[in-house]
C-alpha positions in Angstrom: -0.1 0.0 0.2 1.2 3.3 -0.8 2.5 5.9 2.2 -0.7 8.5 2.7 0.7 11.8 2.1 -2.4 14.4 1.5 -6.3 14.0 2.7 -6.7 13.5 -1.1 -5.0 10.1 -1.1 -7.7 8.5 1.3 -10.4 9.0 -1.0 -8.4 8.0 -4.7 -7.2 4.7 -2.6 -11.1 3.8 -1.8 -12.3 5.0 -4.6 -10.3 2.9 -6.7 -10.0 -0.1 -4.5 -13.9 -0.2 -2.7 -16.0 2.3 -4.5 -19.5 0.4 -3.0 -18.5 0.1 0.4 -20.0 2.4 3.2 -18.4 5.5 4.0 -20.3 7.8 6.0 -24.1 6.7 7.2 -25.5 10.2 8.6 -28.3 10.6 11.4 -29.7 13.7 9.7 -33.6 15.2 11.4 -34.0 11.4 12.3 -32.9 10.0 8.8 -30.3 7.7 7.5 -28.5 8.9 4.6 -25.4 6.5 3.3 -22.4 8.0 1.4 -20.2 5.4 0.1 -16.8 5.9 -0.7 -17.1 6.2 -4.5 -20.3 8.9 -3.3 -17.7 10.5 -1.0 -15.3 11.0 -3.9 -17.5 12.7 -6.0 -19.5 15.1 -3.8 -15.7 15.9 -2.5 -15.0 16.8 -6.5 -18.3 18.4 -6.8 -17.4 20.5 -4.0 -14.0 21.8 -4.6 -15.6 23.2 -8.2 -18.1 24.9 -6.4 -15.7 26.3 -3.9 -13.1 27.2 -6.6 -15.3 28.0 -9.5 -18.5 29.9 -7.7 -17.3 30.9 -4.4 -13.9 32.1 -5.1 -12.0 30.1 -2.7 -8.2 29.8 -3.1 -5.1 28.5 -1.9 -4.6 29.6 1.7 -7.8 31.0 2.7 -10.1 29.9 5.5 -13.6 29.1 5.3 -15.9 29.0 8.2 -18.5 26.7 9.0 -21.6 26.9 11.7 -23.6 24.0 12.2 -24.4 20.5 13.6 -22.5 17.7 12.5 -23.0 16.5 9.1 -21.9 14.0 6.4 -21.1 17.2 3.9 -18.7 19.1 6.7 -16.5 16.1 6.1 -17.0 16.7 2.5 -16.1 20.5 2.9 -12.4 19.3 5.1 -11.6 17.2 2.2 -12.5 19.7 -0.9 -11.0 22.5 0.7 -7.8 20.3 1.4 -7.5 20.1 -2.3 -7.7 23.5 -3.1 -5.0 23.7 -0.3 -7.4 25.6 1.5 -8.8 25.6 5.2 -11.1 24.5 7.3 -12.1 26.7 10.2 -15.4 24.9 12.3 -16.9 27.4 14.7 -18.2 25.9 18.1 -22.1 26.3 17.8 -22.2 26.5 21.7 -20.4 29.8 21.6 -22.4 33.3 21.8 -22.5 35.5 18.9 -19.7 37.9 20.0 -16.9 34.8 20.4 -18.0 33.5 16.9 -17.5 37.3 15.4 -14.1 37.1 17.7 -12.6 34.3 15.8 -13.9 35.2 12.0 -12.1 38.7 13.2 -8.9 36.4 13.7 -9.1 33.9 10.5 -10.5 36.5 8.3 -12.6 33.7 6.5 -13.4 34.4 2.6 -16.8 32.8 3.4 -18.8 31.6 5.9 -20.9 28.2 5.4 -23.9 27.1 7.5 -26.5 23.8 8.2 -30.7 24.2 7.8 -30.1 24.6 12.1 -28.3 27.6 12.0 -28.9 29.4 8.8 -30.2 32.4 10.8 -27.4 32.5 13.2 -25.0 31.8 9.9 -26.2 34.5 7.9 -26.3 37.5 10.1 -22.8 36.3 11.3 -21.9 36.5 7.6 -23.7 40.2 7.2 -22.0 41.3 10.3 -17.9 40.7 8.8 -19.0 41.3 5.0 -18.2 37.7 3.8 -20.7 36.2 1.7 -23.0 33.2 3.4 -24.0 29.5 1.5 -25.5 27.0 2.7 -24.3 23.7 3.0 -27.0 21.9 1.2 -25.6 24.0 -2.0 -21.8 23.2 -1.4 -22.1 19.6 -3.5 -24.5 18.7 -6.3 -24.7 18.2 -10.1 -23.5 20.9 -12.1 -21.6 22.1 -15.1 -18.4 23.9 -13.2 -15.5 22.6 -14.5 -12.9 20.3 -12.3 -11.0 22.3 -10.4 -7.3 22.5 -9.6 -5.5 20.7 -7.4 -3.4 22.5 -5.0 -2.7 20.5 -2.2 0.2 19.7 -0.1 1.6 17.7 2.9 2.7 21.2 4.7 -0.3 23.2 3.7 -2.6 24.1 6.8 -6.2 21.9 6.2 -7.8 22.4 9.7 -8.3 25.3 11.9 -9.5 24.8 15.6 -10.0 27.3 18.1 -9.8 26.7 21.5 -12.9 27.1 24.1 -10.9 30.3 25.2 -12.0 29.0 29.3 -9.0 30.9 30.8 -8.7 34.0 27.7 -9.4 34.6 24.3 -9.4 31.9 22.1 -6.3 30.7 20.1 -6.1 28.9 16.9 -4.4 25.6 16.4 -3.6 25.4 12.6 -3.2 21.5 11.2 -1.4 21.0 8.2 -2.5 17.6 5.9 0.6 16.0 6.8 -0.4 16.8 10.4 -4.0 15.1 10.3 -2.0 12.4 8.2 0.2 11.6 11.3 -2.1 11.6 13.5 -4.3 9.2 11.8 -1.6 6.7 11.4 -1.1 6.9 15.4 -5.0 6.1 15.8 -5.1 3.3 13.5 -2.2 1.7 15.3 -3.5 2.5 19.0 -7.6 1.8 18.5 -6.7 -1.3 15.3 -9.4 0.1 13.5 -10.0 -1.9 10.0 -12.8 -1.6 7.6 -14.9 -3.6 8.8 -15.2 -1.1 11.5 -18.2 1.1 12.1 -17.7 4.1 13.9 -20.4 5.7 15.9 -19.3 9.9 15.9 -21.8 11.5 18.4 -19.0 14.1 19.8 -18.9 17.7 17.6 -16.7 17.9 14.7 -15.8 21.3 15.6 -13.4 19.7 18.4 -10.2 17.3 17.3 -11.8 14.9 19.9 -14.6 14.2 17.8 -13.0 14.8 14.3 -9.6 13.9 14.3 -9.3 10.6 17.1 -11.5 8.3 15.8 -13.8 9.7 12.7 -11.0 10.8 10.2 -9.1 7.8 11.0 -12.0 5.5 10.1 -11.8 6.8 6.9 -8.5 6.6 6.0 -8.9 2.9 7.4 -11.5 2.2 4.5 -14.1 1.6 7.8 -17.6 3.6 8.2 -18.6 6.5 10.0 -21.9 6.3 12.0 -22.5 10.3 12.3 -25.2 11.5 14.8 -26.0 15.2 14.0 -25.5 16.0 18.3 -24.9 13.8 21.5 -28.1 12.5 22.3 -28.3 9.7 24.6 -31.8 8.2 23.5 -30.8 8.5 20.1 -27.4 6.7 20.7 -29.2 4.3 22.9 -31.2 3.6 19.7 -28.6 3.8 16.9 -26.5 1.0 19.1 -29.4 -1.5 18.4 -30.3 -0.6 14.9 -26.8 0.2 13.5 -24.7 -2.0 15.7 -21.5 0.0 15.5 -18.2 -1.7 16.9 -16.4 1.5 18.4 -17.7 4.7 19.8 -15.1 7.9 21.5 -16.8 9.1 24.8 -15.9 11.4 27.2 -17.2 11.8 30.7 -20.0 14.1 30.7 -21.7 12.2 27.6 -21.0 8.4 29.8 -23.1 9.9 32.7 -26.1 10.8 30.7 -26.0 7.7 29.1 -25.7 5.5 32.5 -28.5 8.2 33.9 -30.8 6.9 30.7 -33.7 4.9 31.5 -32.9 2.8 28.6 -29.3 2.0 29.7 -30.2 -1.0 32.0 -31.7 -2.6 28.8 -29.2 -1.6 26.5 -27.1 -4.7 24.4 -23.5 -3.1 23.8 -22.8 -6.3 22.9 -21.7 -5.1 19.1 -18.8 -2.6 20.7 -15.5 -3.9 21.1 -14.4 -1.0 22.5 -15.3 2.3 24.3 
């Protein structure tokens, strides 16, 4: 197997070797939406074309995203990485002045939002003189030419801001090589294989939700079961229906699960590790 050098290598390999394998099962508004590796690669190409040709995103540009966990948020990351641009996921739990401070610091080219945060996203974009785009318009059939590839291992791909608990939030910049090295470490420690189904319930605006299991799962050719946000009842129901093999939890979510009325009768036998 050729070494993975950039995020595009992940999509190219899986599109070639297992195009019809499940990449992401997104539970969005209560419905399940499946995306194969071929579908993920195609949507990434469509998204990159729109970002470059229609929205003017160039290498080095920052693009902010405000919203819940969505399959197209992952598409956005891969598409921006292909262009050599940078995803800035905003913490939807922050107050508008805190979002504003982040945007003033990172000066994004534009802002994308999901349906749940459309009003807040549009208002924030107007405040900073930015174009606002619905995430739903990111990818889809069209006549746009193929976007140029500006990907490079040393190119920044992800800009994640700290919570600012003890001061102003600070941006932590991750290069493609950084993300790839983290994936390799996570794969080795967790022994993730293509047969795994990874339940992601933590927010993708944190590296905990995005980088510890979600991106490593896609690197391995496994499938991601993506919840919009953590809900104890919904996760317990998903364990019974979808049967994931791995999930990442933090003390607060574990406490919520254990205290939920459905915990006593929950069948956890599908999980090989938590």
